[in-house]
N, C-alpha and C positions, 0 to 999 in steps of 0.2 A: 859524342859532344853532349855538354850540360845543356839542359833546358832552362829557359829563363824563368824566374818566378814571377808569380802574377802580381802586377802593380796594385798599389792602392788605387780605388776607383776615381779618386780625384785627378789621377795622370791621364785617364781617358778624356775628362773635360779638359784638362790643360791641352791635350793633342787636338780635340776639336776646335779649342780656341785658337791654337797656332794656325790651324788651316784657315779659319775666319779671318784672321789677321795677315794673311797673306805671307806667313814667315816660313812656309814649308816650299823648298825648291826640289821637286822631284827630279828633274833632269840631273841636277848638279849633286843629289843626295846630300842636301844640307838643309837644317833647320837654325833659324835665328830665335834667340831666346827672347822672352816677353819684355825683358830690359832692352833689348837690341844692342846687347854689349858682348854676346858670346854666339859663337858659331858652333853647332853640332855636327858631325859627319856620320853619315848612314853607310852601311855596306850591307849588301843584301845579295845572298844566293839561293835563287827560288829552288834549285834543285836539292839543295840540301836542307830547305826550310830553315836557313839560318840567317840571322841577323846581328848587326853590331850598331851600337850608337854610343857616342863618348860623353852623354850627360851624366850627371851626378847619381842619378838613380840607378841607371845601369851599372856603372862603374863600381861604386861604393856599396849598394845595396842589394845588387845582383837581380833587381826585377827589371821587366821590360820597360825602359824609359818612355816618356811621352814623345820624344822626336821620332823614335822607331814606330811607335803606335800612329802617328800622324801619316808618316810615309806609307806605312801598310794599308791605311786607310785609303789613301789617295791612289795607289796602285790596285785597289780592288781585293787585297787580301783579308781586309777586316771590314765590317759594316761602317758605313758612313751616312750622316743625316744633315744635309744642309742647314735645314731650319734650326736645329738644335745646335749645330756648329755657330751660326749667326748670334744665337742667345748668348752665346759665351764669347762673343767679339769685344776685344779691348780690355780683357782683364789682365791687370799688372800681377801675374803669378809669383813672380820671385818677391815683390814687396809684400804680398798677402803671406806667403809661405814663411818669410822670415819675422812677420808680425806676430802671427798666430803659432808658429813651430808646433802645429797639431792638424793633421789632416782633417779630423771631424769638425774641429772649429773653422777651417778654411772652406770646408763645404757649405756650413751653416752661412757665412758669409757670402759665398756665392749664390746660394739658395735665395737670400734677400735680394742680392742684386738683380737675378734675372726675373724672379718673381715682380720685382718694382716694374721691368720692363714689359710685363704682361705675357711671360712665358709659364708654362705648367712644368713645375719641378719634377713632378712624378714622371712625366714623359722623358725628362732627361735622365732621371736616375735609371728609369727601365731600359732606356737605350744604352746607357753606360754599362748596365749590369749584363746586356747581351753582348755588348764588345768583349767585356771580360769573360763571358763563356765562351765565347770564339776564340780567344786567345788560349785560354785552358785547353779547348778542344784541339787546336792546331800545334800546340806544343812546340813553338818556336825556339830553336835552338841557338846558343851563343856561339857566333862566328868566330870568335877570337879566345 
């Protein structure tokens, strides 16, 4: 089985945001998009350490997408931090991604938003990097 590529760091932030927004349904393995117009399906096989998600990043770019990351956080397979999740609540990801078309610029925009709410950006980045290290270490495989 092929191993998922490491996602851009911004996808970890997007996963935390999805959790804060209540868009992750662990029981039914579904994640709703930030625009609330798409539903992503998750399949997970713990024994095989394999996961599937039908979001664009996973399907077209081959990296572990934010719906899978959010799901793995909520079932305890990846680190989760409630405070950092809340810092990222309510962000219109699709709109921002389409506006900037560049993950570095998206991160800069998000940084300004969360710092304006009084959160420490360095703590957020440290946590996101910790999640990326865990993804790298666990080597999740592609289920399909």
